[in-house]
C-alpha positions, 0 to 999 in steps of 0.5 A, spaced: 082 259 543 077 264 545 078 271 546 072 276 550 072 282 546 067 287 548 063 282 551 062 278 545 066 271 544 070 271 538 073 264 536 080 263 533 082 256 530 090 257 531 095 258 525 093 252 521 089 255 515 090 256 507 093 262 504 088 265 499 093 267 493 090 273 491 091 276 499 098 273 500 105 276 498 112 273 499 117 278 502 124 276 501 128 280 506 136 282 504 137 277 499 142 281 496 149 281 494 152 284 500 151 277 503 155 274 498 162 278 500 168 274 501 169 276 508 162 274 510 162 268 507 169 266 510 168 269 517 161 265 517 162 258 514 156 255 516 152 261 513 155 260 506 154 252 507 146 254 508 146 259 503 148 254 497 145 248 499 139 250 503 136 257 503 137 259 496 135 253 492 129 253 497 127 260 496 128 260 488 123 254 489 118 258 493 118 264 488 117 260 482 111 257 485 109 263 488 109 267 481 105 261 478 100 261 483 099 269 482 102 270 489 105 277 490 113 277 490 116 283 494 123 285 496 127 289 501 134 290 501 139 294 505 140 300 501 141 308 504 137 313 500 144 317 500 151 316 498 154 317 505 148 314 509 146 320 513 139 317 512 141 311 516 138 309 523 142 310 529 143 303 530 146 302 523 150 308 524 153 305 530 154 298 527 157 301 521 152 298 516 152 302 510 150 300 503 150 306 498 145 308 494 145 305 487 151 300 490 151 293 486 151 290 494 144 292 494 142 288 488 138 282 489 142 276 488 142 273 481 139 266 483 133 269 486 132 276 482 126 280 481 122 279 475 117 284 471 115 290 476 116 286 482 117 291 488 123 292 491 124 297 497 130 299 500 131 300 508 136 303 513 134 299 519 133 291 521 125 292 521 122 293 514 116 295 517 120 301 521 124 304 515 119 303 509 112 304 507 111 296 506 105 296 511 102 302 506 104 298 500 101 291 503 094 294 504 094 297 498 095 290 494 090 287 499 095 283 502 093 279 509 098 273 509 105 274 508 110 269 507 117 271 509 124 268 506 131 271 507 137 273 511 138 273 517 134 269 521 135 272 528 135 279 525 132 282 520 127 276 519 125 276 526 124 283 526 119 283 520 115 277 523 114 280 529 112 287 526 108 284 521 104 280 526 103 286 531 100 290 525 095 284 523 098 280 518 098 273 518 105 271 518 109 265 515 116 263 516 119 259 510 124 256 515 128 252 510 129 259 505 132 263 511 139 262 514 143 265 520 150 266 521 150 259 524 145 254 524 144 254 532 142 262 531 138 260 525 134 254 530 134 258 536 131 264 532 125 260 529 124 257 536 123 264 539 119 268 534 115 261 532 109 264 537 108 270 532 108 266 526 107 259 522 114 256 521 114 251 515 118 249 510 117 251 503 114 245 500 109 245 506 107 252 505 106 251 498 101 246 500 097 251 503 096 256 498 090 256 494 086 260 489 079 261 490 
């Protein structure tokens, strides 16, 4: 693709490129105990199935390999800064979404929990770039490429990918390490936001991570 910028011709070769491990982060979105509550799993059996048999195993494999290669791992979870949630976004208030500060529901699922001093950012909106300082953190870390994994595909994953792309990050979605409340919603989201990122499975992504 060619783009004319200020009278000069800049050329871009599409979304297929290797990911420098030193400039790459995995962002784990909302993989927290709140998503394992019985009422959610009972109400959304396809989601429960996807978590157990696809998304969590794929996420674990991605995180293990990323750490081995020196890729930064960052988490975000839905968690208010207060006990009563007065700091939440209006949308979360209207939707009755509230995980109190310090609640066990805000903890990352044990199977994919943070290691060492990996960063965990609490958020109170769908978009991690809107309600946390993640943009500031990523730039301080020298990150250019962001691999997204987590829940749910058609909500917080979608927001993270679009917002990250708009801020100039090279976004990659680990499709098999994400899940939505139905498989139809998962597939539809991947198709819709695919214009903002590279959509690949974990094994395909790992094949593109290089250490210079």
